C-alpha positions in Angstrom: -34.0 -50.3 24.4 -30.5 -48.2 23.9 -30.0 -47.1 20.2 -26.5 -46.8 18.8 -26.9 -42.9 18.5 -28.0 -42.7 22.0 -24.8 -44.4 23.2 -22.5 -42.5 21.2 -24.3 -39.4 22.3 -23.6 -40.7 25.6 -19.9 -41.2 25.1 -18.6 -37.9 25.3 -20.1 -37.2 28.7 -19.1 -40.8 30.0 -15.4 -39.8 28.9 -15.5 -36.2 30.2 -16.5 -37.8 33.8 -13.7 -40.3 33.4 -11.5 -37.7 32.7 -12.1 -35.3 35.3 -13.1 -37.7 38.0 -9.7 -39.6 37.9 -7.4 -36.5 38.5 -5.8 -36.1 41.9 -3.8 -33.2 42.6 -1.6 -32.9 45.9 -0.4 -29.5 47.1 1.7 -28.3 50.0 2.7 -24.8 50.3 4.2 -22.9 53.4 3.3 -19.4 53.2 6.5 -17.1 53.3 6.7 -14.2 56.1 8.7 -11.3 56.7 10.8 -12.7 59.7 14.5 -12.1 60.4 16.3 -14.0 62.4 19.9 -13.3 63.2 22.4 -15.7 65.4 25.5 -14.4 66.7 28.5 -16.7 66.4 31.9 -15.8 67.3 34.8 -17.6 66.4 35.1 -18.5 70.3 31.8 -20.2 69.8 33.3 -22.5 66.8 35.9 -25.5 66.8 38.1 -25.9 64.0 37.6 -29.6 62.4 39.5 -29.7 59.6 40.6 -28.9 56.0 38.1 -30.2 53.7 37.9 -30.7 49.6 34.8 -31.5 47.4 35.3 -32.7 43.9 32.3 -33.3 41.2 32.3 -33.8 37.4 29.3 -32.7 35.7 28.5 -33.3 31.9 26.6 -30.3 29.8 25.0 -30.8 26.6 23.4 -27.6 24.7 23.8 -26.0 28.4 21.5 -28.7 30.1 23.3 -31.0 32.8 23.2 -35.0 31.6 24.5 -37.3 34.2 26.2 -36.3 37.5 24.5 -36.7 40.7 21.0 -35.2 41.0 19.6 -35.5 44.3 22.6 -34.2 46.5 24.0 -31.0 46.9 25.3 -28.5 49.1 24.4 -24.9 48.7 25.9 -21.9 50.3 23.7 -19.2 50.4 24.7 -15.7 50.8 22.5 -13.5 52.5 23.1 -9.6 53.6 25.7 -9.2 56.2 27.2 -12.6 55.9 30.3 -14.2 55.1 30.8 -14.3 51.4 30.0 -17.2 49.5 31.1 -18.9 46.1 29.8 -16.9 43.1 27.3 -19.0 40.9 26.5 -22.1 43.3 23.1 -22.6 40.7 25.0 -25.0 39.1 24.8 -29.0 40.0 28.3 -29.8 39.7 29.3 -27.0 42.0 26.5 -28.2 44.4 27.5 -31.7 44.2 31.2 -30.7 45.3 30.0 -28.7 48.1 28.0 -31.6 49.4 30.9 -33.6 49.0 33.4 -31.4 50.9 30.8 -31.3 53.9 30.6 -35.2 53.6 34.4 -35.5 54.0 33.9 -34.2 57.7 31.0 -36.1 58.9 31.0 -34.1 62.4 30.8 -30.5 61.0 27.7 -28.4 61.5 29.1 -26.0 58.7 31.8 -25.5 55.9 33.5 -22.2 55.3 34.4 -22.2 51.3 37.6 -21.0 50.6 38.4 -21.6 46.7 36.4 -23.2 43.8 38.2 -24.5 40.7 36.5 -25.4 37.8 38.6 -27.1 34.4 36.0 -27.3 31.7 36.8 -29.3 28.9 34.8 -27.8 25.7 33.4 -30.8 23.2 31.0 -30.6 20.2 27.9 -29.2 21.7 28.7 -29.6 25.0 31.4 -29.4 27.8 32.8 -31.3 30.8 33.4 -29.7 34.2 35.7 -31.0 37.0 35.3 -29.1 40.0 37.3 -28.9 43.5 36.1 -27.0 46.4 37.9 -26.4 49.3 36.6 -25.2 52.7 37.4 -25.4 56.2 34.8 -27.5 58.5 33.6 -26.2 61.8 31.7 -27.4 64.7 29.6 -25.7 67.1 31.1 -25.8 70.8 28.6 -27.6 73.2 28.3 -25.4 76.2 
């Protein structure tokens, strides 16, 4: 029969089997290739839709974003040879304002940012930013 010492000595082994056997890890990756593609678009290929404006409010406590919109963002990337974009679009409030600007012209393919205004209200251990992004919305003409 099993003695108490045998049961206690099997306990760490059973615990390790349960811990290691119950972990499931899923990974998905896309390898990065050194391929460069360029699309040449002239103003004749574009249809101006309208001027758009996006606004957002974002709070920060000790430099960390608190509240605001987490999962909706519009980012303007600045690649070599492209049009100049907004500086430092890594902040959540700016990304949310860009998203709101793009959403205000639902039939637009892209927006060209023109200006950004940030009003910061500083508080003890934090701040609240009110962001306004002004841009022009364009659509690619169908040929």
